[in-house]
N, C-alpha and C positions, 0 to 999 in steps of 0.2 A: 504494499500499499504506500502510495506517495503522499506528499503533503499538499496536493492541489486542493484549494478550498472548494467545498461544495456550496453551490448557490442555487436557490430556488427562484431567483428573481430575474433570470436572464431571458425568460420566455416572453416575447412581446405580444403574444396572442393568448386568449383564454385557454387554460388547460383542457377545457371540454373539447377543444378541437382534436385532441389526441385520443379521445374516447371512441372515435370512429375512423373509417378509412380516410387517408389523406393522399393527395398527389402533389409532389413538389417538382415544378417544371421550370426550366430555364436553360439558356444556351451556355456553352462552355465559358467559364469566367464570370458568370452572372452572380455566383454565390449560392447556387442550389445545393452543392454538397455541404457547405458550411451551414446552411439553413437546416438541412436534415440532421447534421451533427448536433446542432443546438437542441433540436427535438429529442434526439437520443440521449444527450447528456441530462436533460430534464427528466426523462423517464428513468434513467439509471439512478439519478439523485433520489427519486421517489421509491427506489428499491424494486422497480418493475423489471420484468424479464424482456430482453430484446434479442432478436436474431437478425443479422444483416447478411444478405446475399450480395457478395462483393466481386463482380466480374473484372474489375479494374485493379484489384489489390490496393485500394485507396483508403482503407479504413483501419489498418493496423495501428495507426497513430493514436487510436482511442486509449491505448495503454500507456501513453506518455503525456507529459505536460505540454503546454503550448510551445515551449522552447525545445522540446525533444530531449532534454537533459535529465529528466527525473520521471519517476513513475506517476501515473494518474491514479485516482482512487478506484478505478474500475477494473476489477479482476475478470476481464472478459476473455473467454477462450477463443483461440484462432485455429481454424481448420484450413489447411492448404496454404499455398503461397510460400514465398521464401522466408517468411517470419512466422510460419505456422507452428503451433504446438504439436500438430499431428498432420502427416501427409494424407491426402485423400485422392481418390481416382474416380473414374466414371461409375464404377460398380458400387460406390459407397453411399449413394444418395439415400436409400432407405434406412441404413444403419445410422447415419448422421441425423436424419429426421427423427428417428425413434429416441436417440439420445437427448436431443433438444426438446422434443415434445413431452418427454416424461421426466424432465429434471427441472430444477429451479435456477439453472445457470443461464447466463447470457453468452452469446457466441457470435463470431464473425466467420463466414464461410467464403474463402477466397477461391474463385474458380479461374483465376488469371492464367494459371499454368496448364489448363486443360485445352484441348482442341475444341472447336465449335461442336463437333459431334459428341465428344465426351461430355461437355458442359450441358448439352441438350438432354442427353440421357440421364445425367446426374440430377438435373433440376426436375425432370418429369418424375423420377422415382422419389425424390425428396418431397415434392408437393403432394403427390398422391398419398404417400405414407403419413405426412404431417396431418392431412385431413382426417386420417383414421385414428391417429394415436395421441394428438395433442390434448393436454389436460390443463385447464386454467388459462388465465390471461397471458397472451404472448404478442408482443409488438414485432411484426415481421417487416423489415425494411428491405425492399428489392431495388437495388441500385441498377441504373441503366435498364429499367423495366421493359423497354421496347425490345431488348434482346430475348426476353422470356415470353412476352405476350406481343408478338409482332402483328401489325395491321397488314392485310394483304394476303395473297395466296402463299401458303407454306409449301416448301419444296419437297417434303418427304413425310411419310407417316410418323417418324419419330418426332419431327418438328411439330406436326399436328397434335401429337399426344402432349408435348410440352405446352403448346398454346392452350389446349383444353384444360390441362392441370392448373396453369397460371390463372385462367379466367375463373375456374372453379374455386381456387383459393380466395379470390376477391368476392365472388358471389355467395359462397357458402361458408366462408371462414368465420364470420361473426358469430355463427351459431355454435362454434366450438371454442370461442375465446380468442380468435385471431383479430388483431387490429393492424391493418396493413398500411405502410407508407411506400407509395410508388415514387421513384425518382427517375426523371428522364430529361434528356436534352432535346429529344425529338418527339413531342406529343403527337405529331402527324403520323408517326410510325408506331405509336402505342395503340394496341387493339381497343376498339371502342367498347367492347363488352367489359373490359377492366376499367377503362377511364370513366365510363358513365356510372360505375358503381361506387365511386368515392363520394364522400359527403362534404369534403373540404378540398379546395384547390388553392395552392400557393403558386402564383405565377410571377416569376422574376423576368429579367430582360430577355426579349426575343426580337429577332430581326427578320427571319425567314417568314414570308407571308403564309406558307402552308401551315407553319406551327402556330402563328397567331390565329389563323382560321380555326384550327382545332380547339384552341382555348375559347374562342368566341362561341363555337358551337355548344360548349359546355355551360357557359354562363349567360348567354344573351337573353334567354327567356326570363330568368330570375332577375337579372339586373334591370332589364327594361320594364318588368312588371313593378319592381320596387322603387326604382330610381328614375325611370324615364329613358326613352331611346337615346337622347343626346348624351346622357351620362354614361350609358354603356359604351357608346362609340368613343367617348373621350378616354375611358379606361383602356380599351383595346389600343387606341392610338398612342397611349403613353408607354406601352410595353417596350418599344425599341430604345427609349431614352432613359429607362430606369437605371439608377446607379447600382453598382455592385452591392448586394445585400438588401436592396429595396425590393419590396414585393407587394403585389395586391393579394389579399387573402379573402377568399369567398367561402363562407360557411352558411348556406341558406337556412339550415335547420335551426341555427341559433341566432339568425338575424345579423350575421357579421359580414360586412363588406368594408374593408379598410386597407389603406396603404400603410405599411409598417416597414421598419428597418430592423433586420436581424443582426445582433452583435456577433463578434467573432467567437467561434467555439473556444472552449478553454482547454481542449486537448490538441495534440500535434496535428497539423495539416499534412497528412501523409499522401494526399492526392495530387500534389504539385510536382512539376518536373524537378524542382530543387530537392524535394524529398527523395525522389528516385535516384538522384545523384549520389546519395549517401548509402549506397549498397556495399556489399562486401568487396574487399580488395581482389582484383582479378590478376591472373597470370597470363603469359603468352600461350598461343595455341600449340598444343602438342600434336604435331602432324602425324607422327607414327601412331599415337593412340587414336586419333581421329580416323586415320586410314583403316585401322582394325575395326573401329566401331561401324564405319560405313560398310565394310565387307560383311560384318555380322548382320546388319540391318538388311542388306540385300539378300543374304542367305535366308533370313527369316521370312522375308516377303515371298521369295520363291517357294519356300517350304509350306507356306500357308495360303498361297494364292491359287485356287483351282484353275483360273484362266491361264496363269503363267505355266502351271504344270501341264495343262492340255497342250499349250504351244510347244513345250519341251518334248512331250510325247510325240507330237507330229514331226518335230525335227529329227528325233532319234529314229522314228519309224522310216523316215525318208533315207536316213543313213543306212539302216538295215537293208531296205529294199535295193539300195545302190550297191550292196555287196560288202558292207562293213562287217567286221568280225562278230562272232556270236556274243562276245562280251557286251556289245551294245544292246543286245536283246535283254540282257539282265538289267541294263540301265533303263530300258523302256519299262520293264516290269516294276522296277523300283519307283520310277516316276509315276506310273499308274497307281501304285499303292499309295504314294503320297497324295495324289489327287483324291483318291477315295477317302483317305484319312481326313483330309481337310473338309470334304463334303460331309463326312460323318460328324465332324465336330460342329459344323454349322447346324446340322439337323439336331444334334444333341442340345445345342444352345436354345433352339426353338422349343424343344421339349422342356427345358428348364423354365423358359418363360411361361409356357402353358401350365406347368406345375405350380409356379408362383401364383398365377391367377386362381388355380384350383384351391390353393391353400387359403387365399383370401376369402373364397366362397365358403370353405369349411369353417373359417372363423365366424362368418355371418350366420351359418346354420347353427353353430355351437351357441352363439348368443340367443338364437331363437329357441333352442332346446332349454336353455336356462330359464328363459321367460315362461315357456310352457310348463317347465318343472314347477315353478312357483304356483301356477294355477292348479296343477295336479295335487300339490301339497295342500293347498286350500281345500280341495275336495276331500282328501283323505282325512284332514282334521275335522271337517264338518261331519263326515260319516262317523268318525270316532266319538263325536259329541252326542250321537244318537239320532241325528236327523239328516236327511239328504236335502241340503239347502236348494231353494229354487234358483239360486244364482249360478249353479254349476251346470254347464252345458257340454258341448263337445270339447274334450281335452286332447290336444295334439291329434295326430293323424286319424281323425274320425271316431275316437272313443266316445260313445254317446251314453250319458248317464240319465237322459230324460226317459220318462215312462212311455209305454205305447200310446196311452191316452193323450199325453202331451204332444207326441209326434203327430197323432191324427189331428189334434186341434191346430197345430202349426200348418199342416197341409191344407186344412179348411180355410185358414186365414190367407194362405198363399193364393188359393183359388179365388177367394173374394177379391183380393188385391188385383189379380190378373183381369178379372171382369171389370174392374174400375180403373184400368190403366189409362193414363193420358200421356200424350207426347210432349213432355216438358224437359227442361234441362237446367243448366247452371243458372242461378239467379232468378228462377221462376218462383212464384208464390204458391202456397197450398190451394187446392180447389175450394172455391166458395160460391154458393153453398154446395151440399152434396155429401154423400156418405164417404167416410174415410176409414180405411181398414187399419185399426190399431191393434197390435198384438196384445192380448190381455195377460195378466199375471198368471202364473201357474199355481194350482192349489197346494196348500201345505200337505205334508205327509199325513196319513191316517193317524188319529190319536193326538194330533197337535193342532192348536188353533191356526187358522190361515194367516200367513204373514201379510202385513199391510205394506203398501208401496213405500212408506217411510222406513219400515224395518228393512225391506229389501234394499233400499237405496244405501243404507249404511254398509251393505256388503259389497258395494261396487268395487271391482278390481281396478288396477291402474289403467288397463286398456279401456274399460268402460268409461272411466272418468275422462280419459283423453278423447274418446269418441264423442262424449256428451259435450265437452268443451268446444269442439269444432262445430257441432250442430247449433249450439246456443249462439256462438260467435257469428255464425253465418245466417242465422234466422233473419228473415223468413225464407231464405233460399231453400230449394229442394235439391238434394244431391243423391247420387247412388252410394251404396255402402262402400264400393271401391274407392270413390272420391273421398269419402269421409276417412277411410283408412289411410289414404295417401296423405291427406292434410294433417292427420294425427300422428304420422310417422310410423304407421303399423303396416304389416303385410296382411292383405285381405284374404287370409286363409289360415287354417290351423286353429287349435283350441284357444290360443290366447285372444285372437280376434273374435272367434265365434262365441266364446264365453261372455266377452264384453257386450256383444250384440244382444245375446239372450238376456243378460241382466237389464239392459236398458228397456227392452221390450217388456219384461216382467214387471218392472217398476213403473210402467206407463209414462216413460220419459221421452218416447219417440212416437211419431205417427208415420204410417207408411201407406203408399198407394202405388201399385205397380212396382216398378223398379226403383222408386224414389223414396227417400226418407227425410224427415225434418224434425226439429225439436217440437215436442208437444207443448200445449199451453201451460201445463203444469211445470215443465222444465223451464220455460221462459219466465214464468212468474217467480220461480224460486231462484232465478239467476239474474235478477235486475229488472224484472217487469217486462214492458212491451219490447219487441225486437227493434233494432235500429232500422234506418232506411235501407232500402235495397241498394246494393252496390251497382255502380255503372259497369258496362262491359270493360272499360279501360281499367277500372279498379280490380275487377275479377282477374283480368289478364295479368296485372302486376302482382297480385297475390300468388297466382300459380307460378309465375316466373321466380318468385322468391322461394317457394316451397320445393320445386322440382330440382333434381340434380342435373348437371350438364349431360348431354347437350340440349335437353328439352327447352330451357329458357331461351337459348339463342334461336331455336327453331320456331318457338311461339312468336318472338319479336319479329323475325323475318316474315312469317306468315301474316302478321298484323299489318304489314306494309304492303301486302299484295292481295289481290282478289282470289288468286289461286295459283298454284305452281306445281309442276311435275316434280315428284320426290327426287329424281336424279338431279334436276336443276337446283333444287333446294340444297342438296348435299354439296354440290359444286360451289354454290354461293357461300356455304359455311365451311368450305375446305375440309369436308369429311368424305370418307369412303362410303358410297351408298349401300354397300353390302357388308360393311364392317360391323363388328360387335358394338362399337360405341354408337354408331348411327342406329342400329337396330334397337338398342336400349332406349334411345330417345323416341323413336317411333312407337315402341311399345308403351312407354309412359303416357304419351299423348293419346293413343287410341284407348288404352285401358281406363283412362280418366275422362273419356268422352270429350276431349278438348279439340279434336280435329275430325274432319270428314274426308274420306277418300272416295271419290266417285269419278268414274270414267278416267281413271289414272291421274286425277288432279287432286292435290291436297289443299285444303283450306281450313281456316278456323271454324269451330262450331259456331252456329248462328248467335248464340248467347254471348260470345266474346267479341262480336263485331259491332 
């Protein structure tokens, strides 16, 4: 620990700005890196956890005072780079994410010494894993964010995976404790799905018109609505003339629009050319060692490159056919063996990748088994107490604890509901007037008084409470049970979900007609009285974009801007493979939740979202 004084007074904006996502944008030399470091110093002074993705190796100075001659008070770990505590490679993304997401330490991750391909794979693994394992509040700083979330067509599937992972960090991260700071000198090259998700923009000096246009797209509606068109134009016009460290800060949700000046950070500025000059002492080139290294690299390439091996096989076969000694035939066989080995290694790597995805799925299934296990335990405890509670329904894979009479009554209710089916969807209101099929409570076991709805309500499982919360929040809208499950974060199958549904029906808290369900009058009155106004299609669309995982939100937003589109064209627009698993997951989410219609080969939003 150094003797750098800790100060909580250097932040020129309200601390509430850092409670949500932030974008710090400015050209080289405008002070954007210093601004971000002022934010990070403030967070570290508050004892909060920070992780910095550093592709330029510009953040190692956080461990030094401004002069660079003494230690700062920040014991921040450094992964990678020439000053790292631990070297990292492309394959280490998941391991590093797990270490950071499950500890209370702050860290800098320098990818400067990685190739573009290695950095791409590292970040994709890191982001996907962090979304799965992070626990608690973590401020994630992504420097040069346009490298990880690039706007425009991505060149290969690995880059597409990186882009999707970066966008999902921003769109889904808040739900798991992530607060993200995006830093970029090229906002025009930063993907709009990330940029439009931030709640605060800090804009420093810009000269390039395309970059100022990107900033204007973000702020113009709010600025013009709050301050008038002339004021907004004056703000944009001032960007090229801002002094170093000066910035316009927009935080619409807290009503902030101010021009402020950020002081110098109190740690060493390791992102300058002068800092790079203070590297380790260098010696002359050892030509003999370099020659040996180049020969080794060339041999490794030939030994692992199937194309090169195939060319070598063809050359050797030509020599054999021309009458070369039999020894060349041995060389041909050896080369062929090497080509087969390289191809086999490539196939094995693909198998490893598939196994990794399978293990992720196994973890998800394990979580579901644990959830269903809690329901089964509840059932066992109820039976042990001497009665089979009306709250217990199907537990896990179709295990039914309901009586034959109850199943018959449920079938009768379903037939009544089918006869009263109406074609409605998201955002529609219950039918008025007319009969409504409401599943009644099941009777108490023989020898015991019948349970009242209030008594049953006290036995609601976690799943039932989550489903009910969605229905009350969305009242008076009518949803399918599948939609309710999605909004509640549940899987619409298995005992965990089915038990929740049965409990709500038995307690008279839901009403149903056909395929749709809504909160009953009893549920509404017990949870705040009359329902709120019906949401507009735009509000419903925004809600689903917030709830669904990638790539479904991007697909919905793209469809909202078009009357209809062929799925293959939509995939190309979003830089996705139209037959890939990622794309298929998005289509399944939209179709299973009745959010899109596909007719005549054309996909469009459901009518209630338009």
